[in-house]
C-alpha positions in Angstrom: 17.2 52.9 96.6 18.2 49.4 95.9 19.8 47.4 98.6 21.7 43.8 97.4 22.1 41.4 100.6 24.5 38.8 98.9 26.0 36.1 100.4 28.0 32.7 100.2 24.8 30.2 101.4 22.9 27.4 100.0 19.4 28.6 99.1 17.0 26.3 101.4 13.9 27.2 103.5 14.8 28.8 106.9 12.8 29.4 110.1 13.7 33.3 109.4 11.9 33.3 105.9 8.9 35.3 107.5 10.9 37.4 109.5 13.2 38.2 106.6 9.9 38.7 104.7 8.8 41.2 107.8 12.0 42.9 107.4 11.8 43.8 103.8 8.8 44.9 103.9 9.2 47.6 106.6 12.2 48.7 104.2 10.2 48.6 101.1 9.2 52.3 102.2 12.7 53.2 101.8 14.7 50.9 99.9 14.1 48.1 97.3 15.8 44.5 99.2 16.8 41.8 97.4 18.4 39.1 98.8 21.1 37.1 97.1 22.5 33.5 98.1 25.1 32.6 95.7 26.6 28.9 96.7 28.4 27.7 92.9 29.9 24.3 92.4 33.4 26.1 92.8 32.8 26.9 96.0 31.7 23.9 97.1 34.3 22.6 95.7 37.0 24.8 97.4 35.5 23.3 101.0 37.2 20.1 100.2 40.4 21.5 99.7 40.9 24.1 101.8 40.3 27.5 104.0 42.1 29.4 101.4 41.1 27.6 98.2 37.3 28.3 99.4 38.3 32.2 100.1 39.5 32.3 96.7 36.3 31.5 95.2 34.3 33.8 97.3 35.9 36.3 95.6 35.0 34.9 92.7 31.5 34.3 93.3 31.3 37.8 94.9 33.8 40.2 92.7 31.1 41.2 90.2 28.4 42.8 93.1 31.4 45.4 94.0 31.4 47.0 90.7 29.7 50.2 90.2 27.8 50.8 93.2 29.2 51.0 97.0 29.9 47.9 98.4 29.8 47.0 101.9 31.4 44.0 103.3 30.5 42.2 106.7 33.4 40.3 108.3 34.5 39.3 111.9 37.6 41.9 111.6 35.7 45.1 110.2 34.8 48.1 111.9 32.3 48.2 114.3 30.0 50.9 114.4 26.9 51.8 115.7 23.3 52.8 114.5 24.1 56.5 113.7 27.4 55.8 112.0 25.5 52.3 109.6 22.7 54.5 108.7 25.6 56.9 107.1 26.3 54.2 104.8 22.7 54.6 103.7 22.7 58.2 103.4 22.6 59.5 99.4 23.6 55.9 97.9 21.6 55.0 94.8 22.9 51.3 95.4 24.2 49.7 98.6 25.5 46.0 98.1 26.2 44.6 101.6 28.7 40.9 100.9 28.8 38.1 103.4 31.0 35.2 103.0 31.6 31.7 103.6 32.7 30.0 106.5 36.1 30.5 106.1 35.7 34.2 105.5 37.5 36.8 102.9 41.1 37.0 101.5 42.7 40.4 102.7 43.1 41.7 99.1 39.0 41.1 98.4 38.5 42.9 101.7 40.2 45.7 100.1 38.6 46.1 96.6 34.9 47.2 99.0 34.2 50.5 100.1 34.1 49.9 103.6 34.4 46.5 105.6 32.7 46.8 109.3 31.6 43.6 111.8 28.0 43.2 113.2 29.7 42.7 116.5 32.4 40.6 118.6 29.8 37.2 118.8 29.7 34.7 116.1 26.6 34.0 114.2 25.2 31.6 111.9 24.9 33.4 108.3 20.7 33.2 108.7 20.7 35.4 112.2 23.6 38.0 110.4 20.8 38.4 107.7 18.7 38.8 110.6 20.8 41.8 112.2 21.4 43.5 109.0 18.1 43.4 107.8 17.1 45.0 111.6 19.9 47.6 110.8 19.2 48.7 107.4 15.1 49.3 108.6 17.1 51.1 112.0 19.4 53.0 109.9 16.6 54.7 107.7 14.4 55.2 110.6 17.5 57.4 112.0 17.8 59.3 108.4 14.0 60.2 108.4 13.6 61.2 111.7 10.8 58.1 113.0 10.7 57.5 116.2 11.5 53.1 115.5 15.4 54.2 116.7 14.6 55.5 119.9 
């Protein structure tokens, strides 16, 4: 299985990089994870214009990643699910793409184009932290699906 985590973010070194690598290594028993960070000039420019322009730029940047695979958008207004429901997002899929928007969130029309819209909770967190939580839940989800004791 292939999992892509696609986010609107500047590529930069982070203190979380070793944790990402460790979680990706744990997941590698079940799936290949690819971390894709996008911050095209269109997005950078839109941030100087307005939140609406920014949302539109995020949609343009991420649209190609919603096609031909199961896509899950992480959004504050998405459905809050537990780890068992999350594991079902991974079950019987060849490819899953998790999409994280920029600071201004997503256009409603873009949210409707995905297969599922979920929230990691009501707390606001940075993209870097959200990615750690997402990776941990992916590993936990595969552990649940394979009856591995990690999730208990």
